C-alpha distance (Angstrom), angle and dihedral (degrees) to the residues before:
residue distance angle dihedral
M1 . . .
G2 3.86 . .
T3 3.70 130.1 .
R4 3.78 119.3 -105.5
A5 3.79 113.5 -120.3
E6 3.77 88.9 -121.6
D7 3.81 89.9 59.5
K8 3.74 94.7 64.7
L9 3.81 122.8 100.2
R10 3.77 116.9 -108.4
D11 3.74 130.7 -169.1
F12 3.80 127.6 -97.1
V13 3.75 132.0 -177.9
I14 3.81 135.0 -171.7
Q15 3.81 112.0 -155.9
W16 3.81 121.5 -167.6
H17 3.77 105.2 -137.6
D18 3.81 121.0 -163.8
A19 3.84 98.0 -166.6
S20 3.82 129.1 132.5
Q21 3.86 83.0 -47.4
R22 3.84 119.7 27.0
H23 3.82 107.5 -123.7
F24 3.81 144.1 141.2
D25 3.83 122.1 -105.6
V26 3.77 112.4 -146.0
R27 3.81 111.4 -159.1
L28 3.80 129.3 -174.2
E29 3.79 124.5 -173.1
V30 3.83 106.8 -119.5
D31 3.81 125.1 164.8
G32 3.78 94.9 -18.0
V33 3.80 98.6 -47.0
L34 3.85 137.6 78.5
K35 3.88 107.8 -104.6
S36 3.78 102.4 -150.1
W37 3.83 141.2 -156.4
A38 3.79 129.2 -176.7
V39 3.83 106.5 -136.9
P40 3.81 108.9 -169.4
K41 3.82 96.3 -161.8
G42 3.83 96.6 32.9
P43 3.78 126.4 -125.3
S44 3.80 119.7 -42.8
T45 3.81 129.4 -145.1
D46 3.77 90.4 -153.8
P47 3.81 114.1 92.2
S48 3.81 92.4 -153.1
E49 3.86 91.2 63.8
K50 3.85 117.9 83.1
R51 3.80 113.2 -160.9
L52 3.78 123.8 -155.3
A53 3.79 111.9 -120.2
I54 3.83 117.2 -170.8
E55 3.80 113.1 -157.9
V56 3.79 111.2 -125.4
E57 3.84 132.1 -179.9
D58 3.77 121.6 -60.4
H59 3.72 118.8 -100.0
A60 3.80 132.1 -148.3
L61 3.85 114.5 -97.4
D62 3.79 93.0 -114.1
Y63 3.85 89.6 62.4
A64 3.76 87.9 74.3
G65 3.83 89.1 80.8
F66 3.84 95.7 45.9
E67 3.77 115.4 124.1
G68 3.80 121.4 161.6
V69 3.80 142.6 64.2
I70 3.82 124.6 -44.0
P71 3.83 105.5 -149.7
E72 3.80 123.9 -114.0
G73 3.77 112.4 -89.9
K74 3.82 92.8 33.1
Y75 3.82 123.8 103.4
G76 3.83 109.3 -86.8
A77 3.81 93.6 14.0
G78 3.82 110.4 -171.0
T79 3.80 141.3 68.9
V80 3.80 120.7 -48.1
M81 3.81 125.5 -161.5
V82 3.79 128.3 -173.5
W83 3.87 93.8 -125.1
D84 3.79 95.8 172.5
R85 3.75 139.8 -5.2
G86 3.78 141.3 172.6
T87 3.75 142.2 111.7
Y88 3.80 132.7 -55.8
R89 3.81 138.2 -164.9
N90 3.77 132.5 -157.5
L91 3.82 114.1 -105.7
D92 3.81 95.1 -166.2
E93 3.83 108.9 89.7
Q94 3.77 92.3 -174.3
Q95 3.79 99.2 61.8
S96 3.80 143.6 19.8
V97 3.82 121.4 -106.9
A98 3.81 87.8 -111.1
D99 3.82 90.8 55.3
G100 3.83 90.8 45.2
L101 3.82 89.4 52.6
R102 3.81 90.6 53.7
K103 3.77 91.8 46.4
G104 3.85 93.5 45.3
L105 3.82 103.1 -112.7
I106 3.76 131.7 85.5
E107 3.79 128.4 166.8
V108 3.81 117.7 -163.2
W109 3.79 139.0 172.3
L110 3.84 110.5 -131.4
D111 3.75 119.6 -156.9
G112 3.81 105.6 -173.4
E113 3.77 136.8 144.8
K114 3.86 92.8 -102.0
I115 3.82 105.2 13.7
R116 3.82 124.6 51.8
G117 3.77 138.0 165.0
G118 3.73 139.4 40.5
Y119 3.84 121.7 -26.6
A120 3.80 129.8 179.8
F121 3.76 125.3 -150.0
K122 3.81 110.8 -158.7
R123 3.82 121.6 -177.4
I124 3.78 112.0 -132.5
Q125 3.83 101.3 171.5
D126 3.81 135.2 22.4
G127 3.77 125.9 -152.1
D128 3.86 137.5 93.7
K129 3.78 91.1 -32.2
P130 3.79 107.2 21.4
Q131 3.84 114.7 -145.7
W132 3.72 123.1 -135.5
L133 3.77 138.1 177.6
L134 3.76 119.7 -122.5
V135 3.77 109.7 -154.3
K136 3.82 131.5 178.7
M137 3.79 111.4 -126.8
R138 3.85 120.4 -131.5
D139 3.81 104.0 -100.1
E140 3.79 140.0 120.0
A141 3.85 90.9 -72.7
A142 3.94 93.0 55.6
D143 3.79 111.5 109.4
A144 3.79 121.5 167.6
R145 3.75 92.7 -168.0
R146 3.79 96.8 54.5
N147 3.77 118.7 86.5
P148 3.85 108.6 178.8
V149 3.83 92.7 171.6
S150 3.79 90.0 67.9
T151 3.83 101.7 28.9
E152 3.81 102.3 41.5
A153 3.75 106.4 56.1
R154 3.78 100.8 156.2
S155 3.81 131.7 95.8
V156 3.82 117.9 -103.9
K157 3.77 86.3 -147.9
S158 3.83 103.6 49.6
G159 3.80 106.0 4.0
R160 3.85 89.1 -122.1
T161 3.80 129.5 131.7
L162 3.84 121.7 -127.3
D163 3.78 88.9 -101.6
E164 3.77 93.0 50.9
I165 3.81 91.1 49.1
R166 3.80 90.9 49.9
Q167 3.82 92.9 46.9
Q168 3.77 95.8 46.5
E169 3.81 93.4 47.1
A170 3.89 90.6 49.9
S171 3.80 91.9 52.2
A172 3.80 95.2 44.2
């Protein structure tokens, strides 16, 4: 018995982006690109918290490893850190992640270095930049007391903070 394509693990990354507004970019590998959302407050491990997630343009898969400074005048100017990374799988056995994106609801299991467990993305507004809610599901990884966005400020790629990345890039 073979494995359905939807059962395979795919990559995800959460990049902390110190641009005009500091935010987190949550990116899921879907159909050969990184589907992306800007999440101003970052992901939560508390199922009672709903986080705004603004859909932004797709990125190439190799962008998942980018950490550094995007120069002034370029799109997304600012410092980017690989805050978390890992694999994910689709929790919805009835539809693909791509279909869920079109319909406005996806449920995935993230297995990262900082973030784990089930997360739902629910579209709440269409338009130029559709708005979604990112919500932690109630599972063994849910923890209302944990706040990794404020307590885990170092890159999983380099161990650096946003300030260290900016300073080291400026002096390079």
